[in-house]
N, C-alpha and C positions, 0 to 999 in steps of 0.2 A: 777149810777147803784146802787140799792140798796143793804143795808149791808145783806150779808146770814148769818145768825146765827150761829157759829161755832161747838155749841151744836147740831144742828139740823141732821150734817153732820156726815157720817161715819169717825171715826179718820183718815183714810189712803188718805182722800179728803181734811183735812184742812191746808196742805204745797199749794194745787191748790190753794185754795179760797184764801189765802194769797198773792200769785202770781198774779190772776187775782185782788186783789183787788188794789196792788201795780202798775201792769203793765198796767192794763185797757183792752180796748177791743181789742187792739192789741195780747196781752197775749191772750185773752179768742178765739181769733179767731184762732191763731197757738194750742191750745190745741185743738179746734175742728179741723183743717187741721190733728193731731198727730191720733185723733180715727179714723178718716176716712182713714189714712195711716195703721192704725192698723188692720181696718177691712179688707182692700186691700190685705195685706201682709198674714192673716188668708187664705183669699180666694184662696191668688195662693198656698199656701203651700198644701190646703186641693185638690187645682187642681193637683199638681204635685205629692201627693199622691195617688190620686185615676188612674191619667193616668201612674203611674207606671214609672215616669221621672229617670232614671238613674238605671234602671235594665234591665242590658242589657245582661245578662248570657242564659236565656231563647232564644233570638234569637240568640246568638252566637251558641249554641247548636244545635238552628235547620238548622242552617247554614253548619255546619259541617257535619250534616245527610244529606243534599241535596249534597253538594259537593261529600258526600262518595256515591253518587246512591240510597240512601235512602230517595225516596219523601215522601213516604205515611209515614214514620216516623216522618221525617222533620214537613212536616204537622201536625201531631199529636201533635209535641213538641210544634208547633206554636201557634200554637188553644188553648194552655194550659196555655200559656203566658199573664199575666197580663201588657202589658207594650205597649207603641208608638211604638218600636221600633217591639216588639214581634207581633204585629197586619201588620205594613210592611210586615215582613216575612211571615206572614200568606197570605197578597194579592200576593205578588210575588210567591208563591207555586201553589196559585190557579189559577193564572193566568198563569202561565209557564204549568200546566196540561190539560190545553186546546190545544186539537192539530191545531187549526185555529189560536192560537195567533201567533203574529210575535212580534219577540223578540224586535223590536225598539220603537215598540207601546206600548209594556206592560212595557219598561222602563221609555217612556216619560209620561205615564200615572200615575205611580208609584212614579216619581217624582213630579206629579202633587199633588199628595197624601200628600207626605212628605212637600210641600210646606205648605198645608192647615193645617198640624198637626202641624209644627213651627209656624204659625201666631195663632192657638189657644192658644200655649203655651206663646205666648206673649204679651195674653190678661191680664189687668190691668198696665199694666207695665207702660204704656206711663202713666197714671193720677197719679202714684209712683213718677216716676222722675219728671214731673212738679210740687209735692209739695216738694222733695229735692231741685227743684231748685228754688223755690217761695220763702219758709221758712225763707231762710236768708233775702232776699231782704224784705218781710214783717216786720221783725224782724228790721231790718235798718230803715225801715221808721218809725215805732214806736221810735227808739232811735231819728232820727230826731226831730220829733215831740214833744218830751219831752225836746230835748236840746234847742228848740226855744222858750218851753214855762218856762224853767228854766232861760234863758237869757232875756226874756221878765218881769220876776219877779226881775232880777237883775236891770233891768233898770228901774224898776218902785221905786226899793226901795231906786235909788240915791246913796247916799255916806253910807248911813245905810244900806249896804249889810252884811249880815250874812253868811261868808265863808262856815259854817256850814251845812246850810239849802238849800245853793247853790249845795254843792257838795252831798246831800241828794238828790236834782231832780235831777243830773246828773247819778248818781248808777240808779238811777230810772229808767231815760232814757234807759240807756246802759242795763237795763235788758229784754228789747224785744229782742236785738239781741243774747243773751245769751240764750234765749227760741227757737228763731228761729233755732240758730247753733244747739240746742238740738234736734230737730226736724229732720233736713236736714241731719244730720251727719248718723245717724242709718240708715234712709231710704234709703240713699245713697250707703252706703255699703250693703244694704238688695239688691237693685233693682242690683247692681254688679255681688251678687251670683247669683240670679235669671239667669240675661243674662249668666254667665259662666255655669250653668246646662243647658239652651238653646242651648248654641253653643256646650257643649258637646253632649246634643241628637242629634243635626245637622248632627256631625262629625260622630257619629256612625249610621245614617241613612244612610249616603251618603258610607260609608264605606261597610256596610252590601250590600247596591244596588250594588256596583261596583262589590264587592267580587261575589254576587249570577251571574251577567251576564258575568265576564271574569273566573270565577272558581277559582281565587286568584293562579293563575300559576304560579307568583313569589315566593308562598310557597311550592305548592304539586306539581310542575313539571309537565314533557310532556306530562304524564299520565291522566293528568285532561282533556288536549287540546283534546284528541281523543275522550274522553266522552261527551264534548262539543259540540262537531262535530256532533257526530252521535245524538246529543241531537236537534241540531239545524235540521238537517237532516229530523227528524221525523217531526219534527213543518211544514216545509217546504211540507212536502207530502198532 
């Protein structure tokens, strides 16, 4: 690989040039993977921000309004929310407002929408997980190849082996494993954080849908059961 003049590069890229010169194509490939991972992580963060992941307050307030028997206010509150769970709440209120809607069909259809939203939130996670799993293996491959070259050089030198030269070849070979782990560890941690946020979103959706149809009777008592029965009677007419 041709040498790149250090003076022609920005100052912060000089260490990366040294890594590529010492580690060879394997390190270059790992650095390319790190750039891909960084782009995917940025895309996921923007997606989470746009979809309002973790913003549960509006949906919970809308649910309270619905359970208090104020459906129009609940609809207005949910419509003003900028989050996935607020959109789910809005669909629940709108579907329940239709007199011909059957409760069990509405619940099944909302669950279908929840699954679609969760699948959308899981986009790009598989490529990130693959990078986290393969980066250490690629680094290990580079180390093995480097060790083979070092021992081949030692065999060719015969009795005139210079231990310092051999040690230098070994540490350069181990460099690829270090780079692979440096890529994999933060990516793996970030994937775990993304997973935790998606699981929290899924749990909130399930709790919201369940409370909507049960009326949260465990918390609100028997008074809400009467309201629910009246609502179901109205829908059945």
